[in-house]
A tleap script that builds the chain and sets N, CA, C and O, in Angstrom:
source leaprc.protein.ff14SB
mol = sequence {
  NMET ASN LEU LEU PRO ASN ALA VAL ASP LEU
  VAL LYS GLN ALA ALA VAL GLN ALA VAL ASP
  ALA SER LYS PRO VAL HIE VAL VAL PHE GLY
  GLN VAL ILE SER VAL SER PRO LEU LYS ILE
  GLN VAL ASP GLN LYS ALA ILE TYR THR PRO
  LYS MET LEU VAL LEU SER ARG ASN VAL THR
  ASP PHE GLU VAL ASP ILE SER VAL SER HIE
  LEU THR GLU ASN ARG ALA GLY GLY SER GLY
  ASP PRO ALA PHE ALA SER HIE ASN HIE ASN
  TYR GLN GLY ARG LYS ARG ILE LYS ILE HIE
  ASN ALA LEU VAL LYS ASP ASP TRP VAL VAL
  MET ALA ARG LEU GLN GLY GLY LYS ARG PHE
  VAL VAL LEU ASP ARG ILE LYS PRO ILE PRO
  GLU LYS GLU LEU LYS GLY GLU TRP CILE
}
set mol.1.N position { -28.644 -40.959 -24.915 }
set mol.1.CA position { -28.958 -39.806 -24.100 }
set mol.1.C position { -28.185 -39.799 -22.784 }
set mol.1.O position { -27.903 -38.727 -22.247 }
set mol.2.N position { -27.845 -40.944 -22.266 }
set mol.2.CA position { -27.119 -41.002 -21.011 }
set mol.2.C position { -25.689 -40.477 -21.123 }
set mol.2.O position { -25.091 -40.101 -20.114 }
set mol.3.N position { -25.134 -40.447 -22.333 }
set mol.3.CA position { -23.772 -39.966 -22.516 }
set mol.3.C position { -23.668 -38.455 -22.362 }
set mol.3.O position { -22.624 -37.958 -21.942 }
set mol.4.N position { -24.710 -37.719 -22.687 }
set mol.4.CA position { -24.656 -36.253 -22.641 }
set mol.4.C position { -24.377 -35.727 -21.234 }
set mol.4.O position { -23.465 -34.914 -21.079 }
set mol.5.N position { -25.116 -36.146 -20.195 }
set mol.5.CA position { -24.783 -35.643 -18.858 }
set mol.5.C position { -23.353 -35.994 -18.448 }
set mol.5.O position { -22.674 -35.182 -17.819 }
set mol.6.N position { -22.893 -37.187 -18.796 }
set mol.6.CA position { -21.529 -37.565 -18.449 }
set mol.6.C position { -20.514 -36.698 -19.193 }
set mol.6.O position { -19.496 -36.316 -18.616 }
set mol.7.N position { -20.772 -36.384 -20.452 }
set mol.7.CA position { -19.869 -35.541 -21.232 }
set mol.7.C position { -19.813 -34.134 -20.634 }
set mol.7.O position { -18.737 -33.543 -20.543 }
set mol.8.N position { -20.951 -33.599 -20.231 }
set mol.8.CA position { -20.999 -32.274 -19.605 }
set mol.8.C position { -20.212 -32.290 -18.296 }
set mol.8.O position { -19.442 -31.372 -18.012 }
set mol.9.N position { -20.413 -33.329 -17.512 }
set mol.9.CA position { -19.680 -33.449 -16.251 }
set mol.9.C position { -18.175 -33.523 -16.496 }
set mol.9.O position { -17.391 -32.922 -15.761 }
set mol.10.N position { -17.777 -34.258 -17.524 }
set mol.10.CA position { -16.358 -34.364 -17.848 }
set mol.10.C position { -15.768 -33.010 -18.257 }
set mol.10.O position { -14.651 -32.670 -17.867 }
set mol.11.N position { -16.526 -32.243 -19.043 }
set mol.11.CA position { -16.062 -30.914 -19.459 }
set mol.11.C position { -15.948 -29.999 -18.238 }
set mol.11.O position { -14.974 -29.259 -18.104 }
set mol.12.N position { -16.935 -30.049 -17.357 }
set mol.12.CA position { -16.879 -29.244 -16.132 }
set mol.12.C position { -15.663 -29.618 -15.285 }
set mol.12.O position { -14.951 -28.746 -14.786 }
set mol.13.N position { -15.437 -30.908 -15.132 }
set mol.13.CA position { -14.307 -31.377 -14.325 }
set mol.13.C position { -12.991 -30.935 -14.970 }
set mol.13.O position { -12.071 -30.533 -14.257 }
set mol.14.N position { -12.879 -30.998 -16.278 }
set mol.14.CA position { -11.662 -30.569 -16.970 }
set mol.14.C position { -11.435 -29.074 -16.780 }
set mol.14.O position { -10.301 -28.630 -16.601 }
set mol.15.N position { -12.511 -28.307 -16.821 }
set mol.15.CA position { -12.387 -26.853 -16.630 }
set mol.15.C position { -11.908 -26.528 -15.224 }
set mol.15.O position { -11.034 -25.680 -15.044 }
set mol.16.N position { -12.467 -27.189 -14.240 }
set mol.16.CA position { -12.054 -26.963 -12.850 }
set mol.16.C position { -10.588 -27.342 -12.673 }
set mol.16.O position { -9.843 -26.614 -12.017 }
set mol.17.N position { -10.168 -28.446 -13.234 }
set mol.17.CA position { -8.767 -28.866 -13.132 }
set mol.17.C position { -7.839 -27.885 -13.826 }
set mol.17.O position { -6.739 -27.627 -13.338 }
set mol.18.N position { -8.265 -27.330 -14.967 }
set mol.18.CA position { -7.439 -26.359 -15.684 }
set mol.18.C position { -7.250 -25.092 -14.858 }
set mol.18.O position { -6.149 -24.545 -14.800 }
set mol.19.N position { -8.317 -24.626 -14.221 }
set mol.19.CA position { -8.229 -23.436 -13.371 }
set mol.19.C position { -7.328 -23.711 -12.176 }
set mol.19.O position { -6.475 -22.890 -11.839 }
set mol.20.N position { -7.509 -24.849 -11.540 }
set mol.20.CA position { -6.665 -25.200 -10.389 }
set mol.20.C position { -5.198 -25.292 -10.780 }
set mol.20.O position { -4.329 -24.859 -10.023 }
set mol.21.N position { -4.914 -25.842 -11.940 }
set mol.21.CA position { -3.535 -26.010 -12.386 }
set mol.21.C position { -2.863 -24.674 -12.682 }
set mol.21.O position { -1.644 -24.557 -12.551 }
set mol.22.N position { -3.629 -23.671 -13.077 }
set mol.22.CA position { -3.039 -22.378 -13.425 }
set mol.22.C position { -2.838 -21.486 -12.209 }
set mol.22.O position { -2.273 -20.401 -12.336 }
set mol.23.N position { -3.285 -21.913 -11.038 }
set mol.23.CA position { -3.171 -21.142 -9.796 }
set mol.23.C position { -3.670 -19.714 -9.977 }
set mol.23.O position { -2.863 -18.785 -9.991 }
set mol.24.N position { -4.966 -19.517 -10.113 }
set mol.24.CA position { -5.493 -18.165 -10.301 }
set mol.24.C position { -5.242 -17.299 -9.070 }
set mol.24.O position { -4.733 -17.777 -8.056 }
set mol.25.N position { -5.598 -16.042 -9.169 }
set mol.25.CA position { -5.353 -15.095 -8.079 }
set mol.25.C position { -5.966 -15.619 -6.786 }
set mol.25.O position { -7.091 -16.117 -6.751 }
set mol.26.N position { -5.179 -15.484 -5.732 }
set mol.26.CA position { -5.594 -15.936 -4.412 }
set mol.26.C position { -5.206 -14.843 -3.416 }
set mol.26.O position { -4.077 -14.353 -3.455 }
set mol.27.N position { -6.110 -14.458 -2.534 }
set mol.27.CA position { -5.850 -13.394 -1.563 }
set mol.27.C position { -5.336 -13.997 -0.265 }
set mol.27.O position { -5.894 -14.965 0.251 }
set mol.28.N position { -4.236 -13.396 0.266 }
set mol.28.CA position { -3.672 -13.846 1.536 }
set mol.28.C position { -3.374 -12.624 2.401 }
set mol.28.O position { -3.250 -11.508 1.897 }
set mol.29.N position { -3.261 -12.849 3.689 }
set mol.29.CA position { -2.929 -11.800 4.638 }
set mol.29.C position { -1.578 -12.118 5.254 }
set mol.29.O position { -1.229 -13.284 5.438 }
set mol.30.N position { -0.816 -11.071 5.573 }
set mol.30.CA position { 0.490 -11.289 6.169 }
set mol.30.C position { 0.886 -10.145 7.073 }
set mol.30.O position { 0.226 -9.107 7.125 }
set mol.31.N position { 1.989 -10.360 7.792 }
set mol.31.CA position { 2.513 -9.350 8.702 }
set mol.31.C position { 3.952 -9.034 8.313 }
set mol.31.O position { 4.752 -9.934 8.053 }
set mol.32.N position { 4.269 -7.736 8.278 }
set mol.32.CA position { 5.627 -7.303 7.981 }
set mol.32.C position { 6.492 -7.643 9.195 }
set mol.32.O position { 6.247 -7.161 10.301 }
set mol.33.N position { 7.510 -8.484 8.970 }
set mol.33.CA position { 8.396 -8.861 10.078 }
set mol.33.C position { 9.757 -8.182 9.953 }
set mol.33.O position { 10.549 -8.192 10.896 }
set mol.34.N position { 10.028 -7.591 8.783 }
set mol.34.CA position { 11.275 -6.866 8.573 }
set mol.34.C position { 11.048 -5.876 7.437 }
set mol.34.O position { 10.323 -6.162 6.485 }
set mol.35.N position { 11.684 -4.695 7.551 }
set mol.35.CA position { 11.545 -3.673 6.516 }
set mol.35.C position { 12.753 -3.644 5.595 }
set mol.35.O position { 12.615 -3.405 4.395 }
set mol.36.N position { 13.930 -3.883 6.143 }
set mol.36.CA position { 15.142 -3.825 5.325 }
set mol.36.C position { 16.016 -5.033 5.631 }
set mol.36.O position { 16.775 -5.005 6.599 }
set mol.37.N position { 15.930 -6.081 4.840 }
set mol.37.CA position { 15.104 -6.242 3.655 }
set mol.37.C position { 13.651 -6.537 4.042 }
set mol.37.O position { 13.370 -7.056 5.122 }
set mol.38.N position { 12.746 -6.193 3.136 }
set mol.38.CA position { 11.324 -6.421 3.391 }
set mol.38.C position { 11.037 -7.920 3.459 }
set mol.38.O position { 11.412 -8.685 2.570 }
set mol.39.N position { 10.363 -8.317 4.535 }
set mol.39.CA position { 9.923 -9.707 4.704 }
set mol.39.C position { 8.512 -9.686 5.253 }
set mol.39.O position { 8.216 -9.005 6.234 }
set mol.40.N position { 7.652 -10.442 4.603 }
set mol.40.CA position { 6.253 -10.534 5.033 }
set mol.40.C position { 5.944 -11.997 5.319 }
set mol.40.O position { 6.134 -12.870 4.473 }
set mol.41.N position { 5.459 -12.241 6.537 }
set mol.41.CA position { 5.138 -13.597 6.966 }
set mol.41.C position { 3.640 -13.840 6.821 }
set mol.41.O position { 2.817 -13.066 7.309 }
set mol.42.N position { 3.308 -14.934 6.141 }
set mol.42.CA position { 1.906 -15.279 5.913 }
set mol.42.C position { 1.447 -16.344 6.901 }
set mol.42.O position { 0.331 -16.276 7.416 }
set mol.43.N position { 2.293 -17.318 7.164 }
set mol.43.CA position { 2.009 -18.320 8.191 }
set mol.43.C position { 3.344 -18.749 8.791 }
set mol.43.O position { 4.372 -18.132 8.513 }
set mol.44.N position { 3.339 -19.794 9.606 }
set mol.44.CA position { 4.574 -20.179 10.296 }
set mol.44.C position { 5.696 -20.534 9.327 }
set mol.44.O position { 6.867 -20.325 9.645 }
set mol.45.N position { 5.367 -21.058 8.169 }
set mol.45.CA position { 6.384 -21.506 7.215 }
set mol.45.C position { 6.647 -20.507 6.100 }
set mol.45.O position { 7.768 -20.429 5.598 }
set mol.46.N position { 5.641 -19.747 5.705 }
set mol.46.CA position { 5.757 -18.901 4.510 }
set mol.46.C position { 6.197 -17.481 4.854 }
set mol.46.O position { 5.464 -16.727 5.495 }
set mol.47.N position { 7.405 -17.131 4.417 }
set mol.47.CA position { 7.926 -15.773 4.555 }
set mol.47.C position { 8.329 -15.316 3.158 }
set mol.47.O position { 9.130 -15.966 2.487 }
set mol.48.N position { 7.762 -14.186 2.729 }
set mol.48.CA position { 8.023 -13.687 1.379 }
set mol.48.C position { 9.016 -12.537 1.428 }
set mol.48.O position { 8.941 -11.666 2.294 }
set mol.49.N position { 9.950 -12.553 0.480 }
set mol.49.CA position { 11.047 -11.585 0.404 }
set mol.49.C position { 10.882 -10.702 -0.832 }
set mol.49.O position { 10.002 -10.963 -1.652 }
set mol.50.N position { 11.712 -9.657 -0.985 }
set mol.50.CA position { 11.532 -8.701 -2.083 }
set mol.50.C position { 11.398 -9.317 -3.481 }
set mol.50.O position { 10.622 -8.809 -4.291 }
set mol.51.N position { 12.119 -10.379 -3.782 }
set mol.51.CA position { 12.025 -11.003 -5.113 }
set mol.51.C position { 10.627 -11.535 -5.401 }
set mol.51.O position { 10.236 -11.681 -6.559 }
set mol.52.N position { 9.882 -11.823 -4.345 }
set mol.52.CA position { 8.555 -12.413 -4.491 }
set mol.52.C position { 7.441 -11.379 -4.383 }
set mol.52.O position { 6.269 -11.713 -4.558 }
set mol.53.N position { 7.794 -10.121 -4.096 }
set mol.53.CA position { 6.783 -9.106 -3.787 }
set mol.53.C position { 6.754 -7.990 -4.820 }
set mol.53.O position { 7.797 -7.518 -5.274 }
set mol.54.N position { 5.561 -7.582 -5.179 }
set mol.54.CA position { 5.337 -6.400 -6.009 }
set mol.54.C position { 4.552 -5.435 -5.124 }
set mol.54.O position { 3.453 -5.756 -4.673 }
set mol.55.N position { 5.116 -4.252 -4.876 }
set mol.55.CA position { 4.482 -3.307 -3.961 }
set mol.55.C position { 3.598 -2.325 -4.722 }
set mol.55.O position { 4.036 -1.708 -5.693 }
set mol.56.N position { 2.366 -2.184 -4.281 }
set mol.56.CA position { 1.483 -1.165 -4.854 }
set mol.56.C position { 1.849 0.191 -4.245 }
set mol.56.O position { 2.548 0.258 -3.233 }
set mol.57.N position { 1.383 1.242 -4.854 }
set mol.57.CA position { 1.670 2.585 -4.340 }
set mol.57.C position { 1.110 2.770 -2.930 }
set mol.57.O position { 1.616 3.589 -2.163 }
set mol.58.N position { 0.079 2.021 -2.590 }
set mol.58.CA position { -0.531 2.134 -1.260 }
set mol.58.C position { 0.416 1.780 -0.126 }
set mol.58.O position { 0.163 2.148 1.021 }
set mol.59.N position { 1.500 1.072 -0.420 }
set mol.59.CA position { 2.407 0.624 0.636 }
set mol.59.C position { 3.833 1.129 0.410 }
set mol.59.O position { 4.793 0.515 0.874 }
set mol.60.N position { 3.967 2.245 -0.303 }
set mol.60.CA position { 5.281 2.840 -0.556 }
set mol.60.C position { 5.228 4.337 -0.289 }
set mol.60.O position { 4.152 4.934 -0.255 }
set mol.61.N position { 6.397 4.935 -0.100 }
set mol.61.CA position { 6.483 6.391 -0.084 }
set mol.61.C position { 6.373 6.852 -1.535 }
set mol.61.O position { 6.930 6.217 -2.431 }
set mol.62.N position { 5.661 7.948 -1.770 }
set mol.62.CA position { 5.551 8.458 -3.136 }
set mol.62.C position { 5.277 9.948 -3.100 }
set mol.62.O position { 4.866 10.494 -2.076 }
set mol.63.N position { 5.509 10.598 -4.227 }
set mol.63.CA position { 5.271 12.036 -4.322 }
set mol.63.C position { 4.090 12.294 -5.251 }
set mol.63.O position { 3.877 11.587 -6.235 }
set mol.64.N position { 3.327 13.335 -4.904 }
set mol.64.CA position { 2.199 13.768 -5.733 }
set mol.64.C position { 2.194 15.284 -5.789 }
set mol.64.O position { 2.738 15.959 -4.915 }
set mol.65.N position { 1.569 15.803 -6.832 }
set mol.65.CA position { 1.350 17.241 -6.927 }
set mol.65.C position { -0.019 17.560 -6.353 }
set mol.65.O position { -0.980 16.819 -6.562 }
set mol.66.N position { -0.100 18.676 -5.622 }
set mol.66.CA position { -1.383 19.143 -5.102 }
set mol.66.C position { -1.540 20.603 -5.506 }
set mol.66.O position { -0.557 21.291 -5.778 }
set mol.67.N position { -2.773 21.064 -5.542 }
set mol.67.CA position { -3.051 22.483 -5.772 }
set mol.67.C position { -3.496 23.095 -4.464 }
set mol.67.O position { -4.372 22.564 -3.782 }
set mol.68.N position { -2.884 24.223 -4.115 }
set mol.68.CA position { -3.221 24.896 -2.863 }
set mol.68.C position { -3.544 26.353 -3.145 }
set mol.68.O position { -3.057 26.930 -4.117 }
set mol.69.N position { -4.358 26.937 -2.299 }
set mol.69.CA position { -4.674 28.359 -2.390 }
set mol.69.C position { -5.179 28.816 -1.032 }
set mol.69.O position { -6.359 28.663 -0.714 }
set mol.70.N position { -4.290 29.369 -0.244 }
set mol.70.CA position { -4.724 29.900 1.045 }
set mol.70.C position { -3.753 30.993 1.503 }
set mol.70.O position { -2.699 31.212 0.906 }
set mol.71.N position { -4.142 31.653 2.558 }
set mol.71.CA position { -3.368 32.734 3.133 }
set mol.71.C position { -2.859 32.267 4.492 }
set mol.71.O position { -3.626 31.724 5.287 }
set mol.72.N position { -1.589 32.471 4.761 }
set mol.72.CA position { -1.046 32.060 6.050 }
set mol.72.C position { -1.630 32.924 7.163 }
set mol.72.O position { -2.149 34.012 6.911 }
set mol.73.N position { -1.539 32.433 8.386 }
set mol.73.CA position { -2.017 33.188 9.542 }
set mol.73.C position { -1.064 34.333 9.842 }
set mol.73.O position { 0.121 34.280 9.511 }
set mol.74.N position { -1.611 35.390 10.487 }
set mol.74.CA position { -0.749 36.479 10.957 }
set mol.74.C position { 0.164 35.949 12.046 }
set mol.74.O position { -0.288 35.309 12.995 }
set mol.75.N position { 1.428 36.217 11.902 }
set mol.75.CA position { 2.404 35.801 12.903 }
set mol.75.C position { 3.311 36.976 13.210 }
set mol.75.O position { 3.979 37.495 12.316 }
set mol.76.N position { 3.343 37.393 14.441 }
set mol.76.CA position { 4.253 38.464 14.860 }
set mol.76.C position { 5.549 37.826 15.333 }
set mol.76.O position { 5.557 36.680 15.784 }
set mol.77.N position { 6.624 38.557 15.230 }
set mol.77.CA position { 7.890 37.995 15.687 }
set mol.77.C position { 8.969 39.053 15.677 }
set mol.77.O position { 8.717 40.201 15.311 }
set mol.78.N position { 10.126 38.688 16.062 }
set mol.78.CA position { 11.256 39.603 16.058 }
set mol.78.C position { 11.269 40.511 17.268 }
set mol.78.O position { 10.491 40.338 18.206 }
set mol.79.N position { 12.149 41.463 17.233 }
set mol.79.CA position { 12.348 42.355 18.387 }
set mol.79.C position { 11.871 43.763 18.081 }
set mol.79.O position { 12.543 44.740 18.412 }
set mol.80.N position { 10.695 43.868 17.441 }
set mol.80.CA position { 10.192 45.186 17.101 }
set mol.80.C position { 10.659 45.670 15.742 }
set mol.80.O position { 10.221 46.726 15.284 }
set mol.81.N position { 11.521 44.939 15.097 }
set mol.81.CA position { 11.995 45.293 13.761 }
set mol.81.C position { 10.803 45.219 12.804 }
set mol.81.O position { 10.080 44.223 12.820 }
set mol.82.N position { 10.571 46.255 11.960 }
set mol.82.CA position { 9.437 46.244 11.031 }
set mol.82.C position { 9.419 45.021 10.107 }
set mol.82.O position { 8.348 44.583 9.688 }
set mol.83.N position { 10.569 44.479 9.795 }
set mol.83.CA position { 10.619 43.307 8.907 }
set mol.83.C position { 9.937 42.099 9.537 }
set mol.83.O position { 9.535 41.168 8.840 }
set mol.84.N position { 9.810 42.123 10.877 }
set mol.84.CA position { 9.196 40.993 11.573 }
set mol.84.C position { 7.788 41.304 12.049 }
set mol.84.O position { 7.244 40.560 12.866 }
set mol.85.N position { 7.185 42.373 11.566 }
set mol.85.CA position { 5.827 42.733 11.973 }
set mol.85.C position { 4.853 41.652 11.506 }
set mol.85.O position { 5.135 40.901 10.573 }
set mol.86.N position { 3.711 41.591 12.172 }
set mol.86.CA position { 2.701 40.613 11.822 }
set mol.86.C position { 2.273 40.803 10.373 }
set mol.86.O position { 2.006 41.923 9.937 }
set mol.87.N position { 2.209 39.690 9.622 }
set mol.87.CA position { 1.837 39.768 8.210 }
set mol.87.C position { 1.354 38.399 7.720 }
set mol.87.O position { 1.500 37.391 8.410 }
set mol.88.N position { 0.782 38.386 6.526 }
set mol.88.CA position { 0.292 37.161 5.895 }
set mol.88.C position { 1.122 36.884 4.636 }
set mol.88.O position { 1.775 37.779 4.098 }
set mol.89.N position { 1.084 35.643 4.185 }
set mol.89.CA position { 1.663 35.255 2.906 }
set mol.89.C position { 0.603 34.506 2.122 }
set mol.89.O position { -0.098 33.654 2.668 }
set mol.90.N position { 0.487 34.821 0.857 }
set mol.90.CA position { -0.387 34.056 -0.015 }
set mol.90.C position { 0.369 32.806 -0.448 }
set mol.90.O position { 1.488 32.899 -0.953 }
set mol.91.N position { -0.228 31.659 -0.256 }
set mol.91.CA position { 0.408 30.388 -0.588 }
set mol.91.C position { -0.507 29.698 -1.579 }
set mol.91.O position { -1.570 29.197 -1.213 }
set mol.92.N position { -0.087 29.673 -2.841 }
set mol.92.CA position { -0.975 29.073 -3.836 }
set mol.92.C position { -0.163 28.495 -4.981 }
set mol.92.O position { 1.019 28.793 -5.153 }
set mol.93.N position { -0.837 27.660 -5.755 }
set mol.93.CA position { -0.228 27.048 -6.921 }
set mol.93.C position { -0.125 25.543 -6.786 }
set mol.93.O position { -0.687 24.925 -5.881 }
set mol.94.N position { 0.601 24.994 -7.703 }
set mol.94.CA position { 0.799 23.543 -7.720 }
set mol.94.C position { 2.068 23.234 -6.936 }
set mol.94.O position { 3.143 23.742 -7.256 }
set mol.95.N position { 1.941 22.405 -5.916 }
set mol.95.CA position { 3.052 22.071 -5.030 }
set mol.95.C position { 3.233 20.555 -4.993 }
set mol.95.O position { 2.270 19.799 -5.120 }
set mol.96.N position { 4.453 20.136 -4.822 }
set mol.96.CA position { 4.767 18.706 -4.719 }
set mol.96.C position { 4.899 18.347 -3.242 }
set mol.96.O position { 5.556 19.050 -2.474 }
set mol.97.N position { 4.258 17.237 -2.857 }
set mol.97.CA position { 4.392 16.744 -1.477 }
set mol.97.C position { 4.769 15.268 -1.517 }
set mol.97.O position { 4.516 14.573 -2.501 }
set mol.98.N position { 5.368 14.813 -0.447 }
set mol.98.CA position { 5.729 13.407 -0.329 }
set mol.98.C position { 4.776 12.739 0.649 }
set mol.98.O position { 4.557 13.233 1.755 }
set mol.99.N position { 4.220 11.623 0.236 }
set mol.99.CA position { 3.357 10.809 1.088 }
set mol.99.C position { 4.233 9.714 1.693 }
set mol.99.O position { 4.798 8.895 0.969 }
set mol.100.N position { 4.342 9.702 3.008 }
set mol.100.CA position { 5.145 8.700 3.714 }
set mol.100.C position { 4.229 7.533 4.075 }
set mol.100.O position { 3.585 7.527 5.125 }
set mol.101.N position { 4.186 6.553 3.186 }
set mol.101.CA position { 3.236 5.462 3.346 }
set mol.101.C position { 3.914 4.093 3.270 }
set mol.101.O position { 3.232 3.077 3.134 }
set mol.102.N position { 5.251 4.053 3.358 }
set mol.102.CA position { 5.969 2.782 3.262 }
set mol.102.C position { 5.594 1.860 4.420 }
set mol.102.O position { 5.200 2.310 5.496 }
set mol.103.N position { 5.724 0.586 4.171 }
set mol.103.CA position { 5.430 -0.396 5.202 }
set mol.103.C position { 6.397 -0.256 6.372 }
set mol.103.O position { 7.562 0.099 6.195 }
set mol.104.N position { 5.899 -0.538 7.556 }
set mol.104.CA position { 6.720 -0.561 8.762 }
set mol.104.C position { 6.531 -1.922 9.439 }
set mol.104.O position { 5.549 -2.625 9.200 }
set mol.105.N position { 7.487 -2.266 10.278 }
set mol.105.CA position { 7.416 -3.542 10.993 }
set mol.105.C position { 6.090 -3.639 11.748 }
set mol.105.O position { 5.621 -2.672 12.347 }
set mol.106.N position { 5.514 -4.808 11.701 }
set mol.106.CA position { 4.253 -5.164 12.360 }
set mol.106.C position { 3.013 -4.721 11.591 }
set mol.106.O position { 1.898 -4.985 12.040 }
set mol.107.N position { 3.172 -4.051 10.442 }
set mol.107.CA position { 1.999 -3.783 9.601 }
set mol.107.C position { 1.371 -5.095 9.176 }
set mol.107.O position { 2.075 -6.075 8.932 }
set mol.108.N position { 0.058 -5.120 9.087 }
set mol.108.CA position { -0.667 -6.245 8.506 }
set mol.108.C position { -1.087 -5.830 7.113 }
set mol.108.O position { -1.575 -4.719 6.910 }
set mol.109.N position { -0.899 -6.726 6.147 }
set mol.109.CA position { -1.165 -6.398 4.752 }
set mol.109.C position { -2.055 -7.449 4.110 }
set mol.109.O position { -2.163 -8.582 4.580 }
set mol.110.N position { -2.692 -7.029 3.012 }
set mol.110.CA position { -3.450 -7.952 2.176 }
set mol.110.C position { -2.695 -8.054 0.854 }
set mol.110.O position { -2.288 -7.047 0.273 }
set mol.111.N position { -2.518 -9.293 0.390 }
set mol.111.CA position { -1.760 -9.542 -0.830 }
set mol.111.C position { -2.557 -10.441 -1.756 }
set mol.111.O position { -3.389 -11.235 -1.315 }
set mol.112.N position { -2.291 -10.303 -3.042 }
set mol.112.CA position { -2.906 -11.165 -4.049 }
set mol.112.C position { -1.802 -11.947 -4.741 }
set mol.112.O position { -0.832 -11.367 -5.228 }
set mol.113.N position { -1.952 -13.247 -4.781 }
set mol.113.CA position { -0.977 -14.088 -5.469 }
set mol.113.C position { -1.200 -13.957 -6.966 }
set mol.113.O position { -2.326 -14.091 -7.447 }
set mol.114.N position { -0.142 -13.698 -7.691 }
set mol.114.CA position { -0.243 -13.592 -9.141 }
set mol.114.C position { -0.400 -14.983 -9.746 }
set mol.114.O position { -0.003 -15.983 -9.149 }
set mol.115.N position { -0.972 -15.027 -10.912 }
set mol.115.CA position { -1.173 -16.304 -11.575 }
set mol.115.C position { 0.170 -17.008 -11.722 }
set mol.115.O position { 1.147 -16.394 -12.150 }
set mol.116.N position { 0.226 -18.255 -11.381 }
set mol.116.CA position { 1.466 -19.002 -11.378 }
set mol.116.C position { 1.971 -19.232 -9.968 }
set mol.116.O position { 2.691 -20.200 -9.724 }
set mol.117.N position { 1.610 -18.360 -9.030 }
set mol.117.CA position { 1.846 -18.594 -7.623 }
set mol.117.C position { 3.198 -18.239 -7.053 }
set mol.117.O position { 3.444 -18.543 -5.886 }
set mol.118.N position { 4.102 -17.607 -7.810 }
set mol.118.CA position { 5.438 -17.336 -7.275 }
set mol.118.C position { 5.644 -15.894 -6.833 }
set mol.118.O position { 6.647 -15.588 -6.189 }
set mol.119.N position { 4.720 -15.007 -7.165 }
set mol.119.CA position { 4.857 -13.602 -6.774 }
set mol.119.C position { 3.537 -13.109 -6.197 }
set mol.119.O position { 2.461 -13.619 -6.512 }
set mol.120.N position { 3.659 -12.089 -5.332 }
set mol.120.CA position { 2.496 -11.526 -4.660 }
set mol.120.C position { 2.493 -10.016 -4.816 }
set mol.120.O position { 3.533 -9.370 -4.695 }
set mol.121.N position { 1.322 -9.456 -5.083 }
set mol.121.CA position { 1.156 -8.006 -5.095 }
set mol.121.C position { 0.679 -7.611 -3.709 }
set mol.121.O position { -0.351 -8.092 -3.237 }
set mol.122.N position { 1.439 -6.725 -3.053 }
set mol.122.CA position { 1.023 -6.220 -1.744 }
set mol.122.C position { 0.067 -5.072 -2.031 }
set mol.122.O position { 0.490 -3.988 -2.431 }
set mol.123.N position { -1.209 -5.313 -1.827 }
set mol.123.CA position { -2.254 -4.365 -2.216 }
set mol.123.C position { -2.379 -3.192 -1.254 }
set mol.123.O position { -2.448 -2.039 -1.678 }
set mol.124.N position { -2.407 -3.487 0.038 }
set mol.124.CA position { -2.635 -2.422 1.018 }
set mol.124.C position { -2.401 -2.958 2.415 }
set mol.124.O position { -2.334 -4.169 2.624 }
set mol.125.N position { -2.277 -2.045 3.377 }
set mol.125.CA position { -2.234 -2.470 4.778 }
set mol.125.C position { -3.691 -2.600 5.230 }
set mol.125.O position { -4.576 -1.921 4.709 }
set mol.126.N position { -3.920 -3.461 6.186 }
set mol.126.CA position { -5.293 -3.674 6.642 }
set mol.126.C position { -5.527 -3.108 8.028 }
set mol.126.O position { -6.626 -3.212 8.573 }
set mol.127.N position { -4.507 -2.519 8.589 }
set mol.127.CA position { -4.646 -1.788 9.851 }
set mol.127.C position { -3.983 -0.441 9.632 }
set mol.127.O position { -3.078 -0.337 8.804 }
set mol.128.N position { -4.401 0.587 10.342 }
set mol.128.CA position { -3.777 1.899 10.154 }
set mol.128.C position { -2.302 1.889 10.539 }
set mol.128.O position { -1.853 1.026 11.292 }
set mol.129.N position { -1.555 2.856 10.015 }
set mol.129.CA position { -0.160 3.013 10.400 }
set mol.129.C position { -0.128 3.247 11.905 }
set mol.129.O position { -0.849 4.108 12.410 }
set mol.130.N position { 0.700 2.493 12.630 }
set mol.130.CA position { 0.738 2.686 14.088 }
set mol.130.C position { 1.066 4.129 14.449 }
set mol.130.O position { 1.912 4.760 13.814 }
set mol.131.N position { 0.402 4.639 15.457 }
set mol.131.CA position { 0.579 6.027 15.905 }
set mol.131.C position { 2.046 6.346 16.158 }
set mol.131.O position { 2.493 7.461 15.886 }
set mol.132.N position { 2.799 5.381 16.676 }
set mol.132.CA position { 4.213 5.617 16.980 }
set mol.132.C position { 5.027 5.913 15.728 }
set mol.132.O position { 6.112 6.486 15.822 }
set mol.133.N position { 4.520 5.531 14.551 }
set mol.133.CA position { 5.247 5.741 13.301 }
set mol.133.C position { 4.929 7.088 12.665 }
set mol.133.O position { 5.636 7.512 11.751 }
set mol.134.N position { 3.884 7.771 13.125 }
set mol.134.CA position { 3.535 9.080 12.560 }
set mol.134.C position { 4.457 10.124 13.169 }
set mol.134.O position { 4.455 10.336 14.382 }
set mol.135.N position { 5.241 10.771 12.327 }
set mol.135.CA position { 6.272 11.674 12.832 }
set mol.135.C position { 6.024 13.127 12.464 }
set mol.135.O position { 6.769 13.998 12.913 }
set mol.136.N position { 5.010 13.422 11.667 }
set mol.136.CA position { 4.774 14.775 11.213 }
set mol.136.C position { 4.211 15.677 12.306 }
set mol.136.O position { 3.805 15.221 13.375 }
set mol.137.N position { 4.202 16.948 12.006 }
set mol.137.CA position { 3.630 17.936 12.928 }
set mol.137.C position { 2.125 17.991 12.694 }
set mol.137.O position { 1.671 18.201 11.568 }
set mol.138.N position { 1.365 17.804 13.747 }
set mol.138.CA position { -0.098 17.834 13.633 }
set mol.138.C position { -0.617 19.010 14.438 }
set mol.138.O position { -0.247 19.206 15.596 }
set mol.139.N position { -1.477 19.785 13.807 }
set mol.139.CA position { -2.019 20.981 14.453 }
set mol.139.C position { -3.442 20.731 14.867 }
set mol.139.O position { -4.085 21.616 15.432 }
savepdb mol mol.pdb
quit
């Protein structure tokens, strides 16, 4: 009877060693120190380069289709020419837009190490895009 607990312990220890040896997914945080080429620093020694990184859509520029249906505001213009009189435009349908979400220098990111430990998936930024990087027109 004394062998059974030892056998169970041995199986548990073997399982733990097998998991450790396979380097399962591990989450790390890093800071973008360069964009071209992309370099992400995790600690003083570890800097990851494009060959080691898989970027999720959350950290790239990408295009999507959206559906819109609205009427533009009345806008007057011109020098009295009837073609420039105040009017509306119907704006509707399926439209393509570009989301500018690529990483910028000093972004902080969360990454998951892929099994085997040589590549990382950059899942998302963990701080908002710095205000200085937002270039669009805001109303």
